[in-house]
C-alpha positions as CSV (number, residue, x, y, z in Angstrom):
1,M,130.4,52.3,129.0
2,L,133.7,53.8,130.2
3,R,134.0,50.8,132.6
4,L,134.5,48.5,129.6
5,L,137.7,50.3,128.6
6,S,139.6,49.1,131.7
7,M,138.3,45.5,131.5
8,S,140.4,42.8,130.1
9,A,139.2,40.6,127.2
10,R,138.7,37.7,129.6
11,D,136.5,39.8,131.9
12,K,134.4,41.1,129.0
13,D,133.9,37.5,127.7
14,A,132.7,36.5,131.1
15,E,130.3,39.4,131.3
16,I,128.9,38.7,127.8
17,L,128.2,35.1,128.7
18,A,126.5,36.1,131.9
19,L,124.3,38.7,130.1
20,R,123.4,36.1,127.4
21,H,122.3,33.7,130.1
22,Q,120.2,36.3,131.8
23,I,118.5,37.1,128.5
24,T,117.7,33.4,128.2
25,V,116.2,33.3,131.7
26,L,114.2,36.5,131.0
27,E,112.7,35.0,127.8
28,R,111.8,31.8,129.6
29,Q,110.0,33.8,132.3
30,L,108.2,36.0,129.8
31,G,106.9,33.1,127.7
32,K,104.8,34.5,124.9
33,Q,104.8,38.0,126.3
34,R,106.9,40.6,124.5
35,V,109.4,43.0,126.0
36,R,108.4,46.6,125.8
37,F,111.0,49.1,124.7
38,T,110.7,52.8,125.1
39,P,111.5,55.1,122.1
40,T,114.8,56.0,123.9
41,D,115.7,52.3,124.3
42,R,115.0,51.7,120.6
43,A,117.1,54.7,119.5
44,F,120.0,53.6,121.7
45,L,120.0,50.0,120.4
46,A,119.6,51.1,116.8
47,A,122.5,53.6,117.1
48,R,124.8,50.9,118.6
49,L,123.9,47.9,116.5
50,H,123.0,49.2,113.0
51,R,126.7,49.4,111.9
52,L,127.2,45.7,112.5
53,P,127.2,43.5,109.4
54,R,123.9,41.6,109.0
55,H,125.5,38.2,109.6
56,V,127.2,39.4,112.8
57,L,123.9,41.0,113.9
58,R,122.1,37.7,113.5
59,R,124.5,35.9,115.8
60,T,124.1,38.6,118.5
61,R,121.9,37.5,121.4
62,L,119.0,40.0,121.4
63,L,115.5,40.2,122.8
64,V,114.3,41.2,119.4
65,R,115.1,40.1,115.8
66,P,117.9,41.8,113.9
67,D,115.4,43.0,111.3
68,T,113.6,44.8,114.1
69,V,116.8,46.7,115.1
70,L,117.3,47.8,111.5
71,R,113.7,49.0,111.2
72,W,114.2,51.0,114.4
73,H,117.2,52.6,112.8
74,R,115.2,53.5,109.7
75,D,112.5,55.1,111.8
76,V,115.1,57.2,113.6
77,L,116.5,58.5,110.3
78,A,113.0,59.2,109.0
79,R,112.1,61.2,112.1
80,R,115.4,63.1,111.8
81,D,114.9,64.0,108.2
82,A,111.3,65.0,108.8
83,T,112.4,67.4,111.6
84,R,115.1,69.0,109.3
85,S,112.7,69.4,106.4
86,R,109.9,70.9,108.5
87,P,109.5,74.7,107.6
88,E,110.3,77.2,110.4
89,R,106.9,78.9,109.8
90,P,103.7,76.9,109.3
91,G,101.6,77.3,106.2
92,R,102.4,78.4,102.7
93,P,105.3,80.9,102.4
94,R,104.3,84.5,101.9
95,T,104.4,85.8,98.3
96,V,107.5,88.0,97.8
97,H,106.9,91.8,97.9
98,S,107.8,92.4,94.2
99,I,105.1,90.0,93.0
100,R,102.5,91.5,95.3
101,A,103.4,95.0,94.0
102,L,103.1,93.8,90.4
103,V,99.7,92.2,91.0
104,L,98.3,95.4,92.6
105,R,99.7,97.5,89.8
106,L,98.1,95.4,87.1
107,A,94.8,95.5,89.0
108,R,95.0,99.2,89.6
109,E,95.9,100.1,86.0
110,N,93.4,97.7,84.5
111,P,90.1,97.9,86.4
112,S,88.3,95.5,84.0
113,W,90.7,92.7,84.5
114,G,89.8,89.8,86.7
115,C,92.0,87.4,88.7
116,R,92.4,85.1,85.8
117,R,93.4,87.9,83.4
118,V,96.0,89.3,85.9
119,H,97.3,85.7,86.4
120,G,97.7,85.2,82.7
121,E,99.5,88.5,82.2
122,L,101.9,87.6,85.0
123,L,102.9,84.4,83.1
124,V,104.0,86.4,80.1
125,P,107.2,87.7,81.7
126,G,107.7,84.4,83.5
127,V,106.2,85.2,86.9
128,K,105.1,81.8,88.2
129,V,102.2,82.3,90.7
130,V,98.9,80.5,91.0
131,A,95.6,82.2,90.3
132,S,94.4,81.7,93.9
133,T,97.4,83.7,95.2
134,V,96.4,86.6,92.9
135,W,92.9,86.4,94.3
136,E,94.2,86.4,97.9
137,I,96.4,89.4,97.3
138,L,93.5,91.4,95.8
139,R,91.2,90.3,98.7
140,E,93.7,91.2,101.4
141,T,94.2,94.7,100.0
142,G,90.5,95.4,99.5
143,S,90.7,95.3,95.6
144,V,87.5,93.8,94.4
145,P,88.2,91.5,91.5
146,A,86.4,91.9,88.2
147,P,83.6,91.6,87.1
148,E,82.5,93.4,90.3
149,R,85.0,96.2,89.5
150,S,83.7,99.0,87.4
151,S,84.3,98.9,83.6
152,S,87.0,101.1,82.2
153,T,86.4,104.1,79.9
154,W,88.6,105.5,77.2
155,G,89.8,108.1,79.7
156,D,90.8,105.4,82.2
157,F,92.5,103.5,79.4
158,L,94.6,106.5,78.4
159,R,95.4,107.5,82.0
160,S,96.5,104.0,83.2
161,P,99.7,103.8,81.0
162,A,100.2,107.5,80.9
163,D,103.7,107.3,82.2
164,A,104.8,105.3,79.2
165,L,102.4,106.6,76.5
166,L,103.5,108.9,73.7
167,A,101.5,110.5,70.9
168,C,103.3,111.3,67.6
169,D,102.2,113.3,64.7
170,S,103.5,115.6,61.9
171,F,102.5,119.0,60.8
172,E,103.4,121.6,58.2
173,T,105.0,125.0,58.8
174,V,106.5,127.7,56.6
175,T,109.7,129.5,57.4
176,L,110.3,133.2,57.1
177,T,112.0,132.5,53.7
178,G,108.9,130.7,52.4
179,V,110.3,127.2,52.7
180,R,107.7,124.6,53.6
181,L,108.9,122.1,56.2
182,Y,107.3,119.0,57.7
183,V,107.8,118.7,61.5
184,F,107.7,115.4,63.3
185,A,106.7,115.9,67.0
186,A,105.7,113.8,70.0
187,I,103.9,114.6,73.3
188,E,104.3,112.7,76.6
189,H,100.9,112.1,78.2
190,A,102.4,112.0,81.7
191,N,103.7,115.6,81.7
192,R,102.4,117.1,78.4
193,R,106.0,117.7,77.3
194,I,106.3,118.2,73.6
195,R,109.4,116.9,71.8
196,I,110.4,118.1,68.3
197,L,112.0,115.1,66.7
198,G,113.0,116.8,63.5
199,A,112.0,118.9,60.5
200,T,112.6,118.3,56.8
201,A,111.4,119.5,53.4
202,H,111.3,116.0,52.0
203,P,109.8,113.6,54.5
204,S,110.2,109.9,54.0
205,A,109.6,106.6,55.8
206,S,113.3,106.2,56.6
207,W,113.5,109.7,58.0
208,V,110.5,109.0,60.3
209,V,112.0,105.7,61.5
210,K,115.4,107.4,62.3
211,A,113.7,110.2,64.3
212,A,111.7,107.6,66.2
213,K,114.8,105.6,67.0
214,N,116.6,108.7,68.3
215,L,113.6,109.4,70.6
216,V,113.7,105.9,72.0
217,M,117.4,106.2,72.7
218,D,116.9,109.5,74.4
219,L,114.1,108.1,76.6
220,E,116.3,105.1,77.5
221,T,119.2,107.3,78.5
222,R,116.9,109.4,80.7
223,A,115.4,106.3,82.3
224,V,118.9,105.0,83.1
225,G,119.9,108.3,84.6
226,Q,116.8,108.5,86.8
227,G,117.3,104.9,88.0
228,S,120.9,105.5,89.1
């Protein structure tokens, strides 16, 4: 190729005429036989000729039709795109760790739930995963899907969400001065901690709601402090 840079236009024209004549002789000798091009030959010709306008390409003396050259070029592009889009690792990508942990937690805290139920609960917060993936996660970790898993009891039901479960109630008490008060209290099932939410001599619905809101705000503040 570099040799062509030093050649004059007259010498190039002479070489082109000689090459075109040699192609004519080759076609005459081959007759009805077709010239066989290797994949490398096809890629080389497609890369050099596909940029030419179609009318110029049709006037070019070739052993194949211009449409064949353009088809070779499309094949080269298709193979290149297929190579780029091929994943680095074969098979379906592995489920992210957070989803796996959530599936195992739901199955652990709810022994009576099957794969379909776990899959349905994941869709509620917007976790998009197929049911077969849930089954694969449970199978790989040795968690037997329901209905083969044992049914849950009331004790299991209360222990499973114990970290987030509160029991609230009110009771009466009398002070040393003889005043009767109504106390609103809550107990955390996780650590049996009792919280006194307030005491009043005249309980009302608004007072209970206000005490409950203060409890929720206190729990949220504690959760933020533990997370940081």
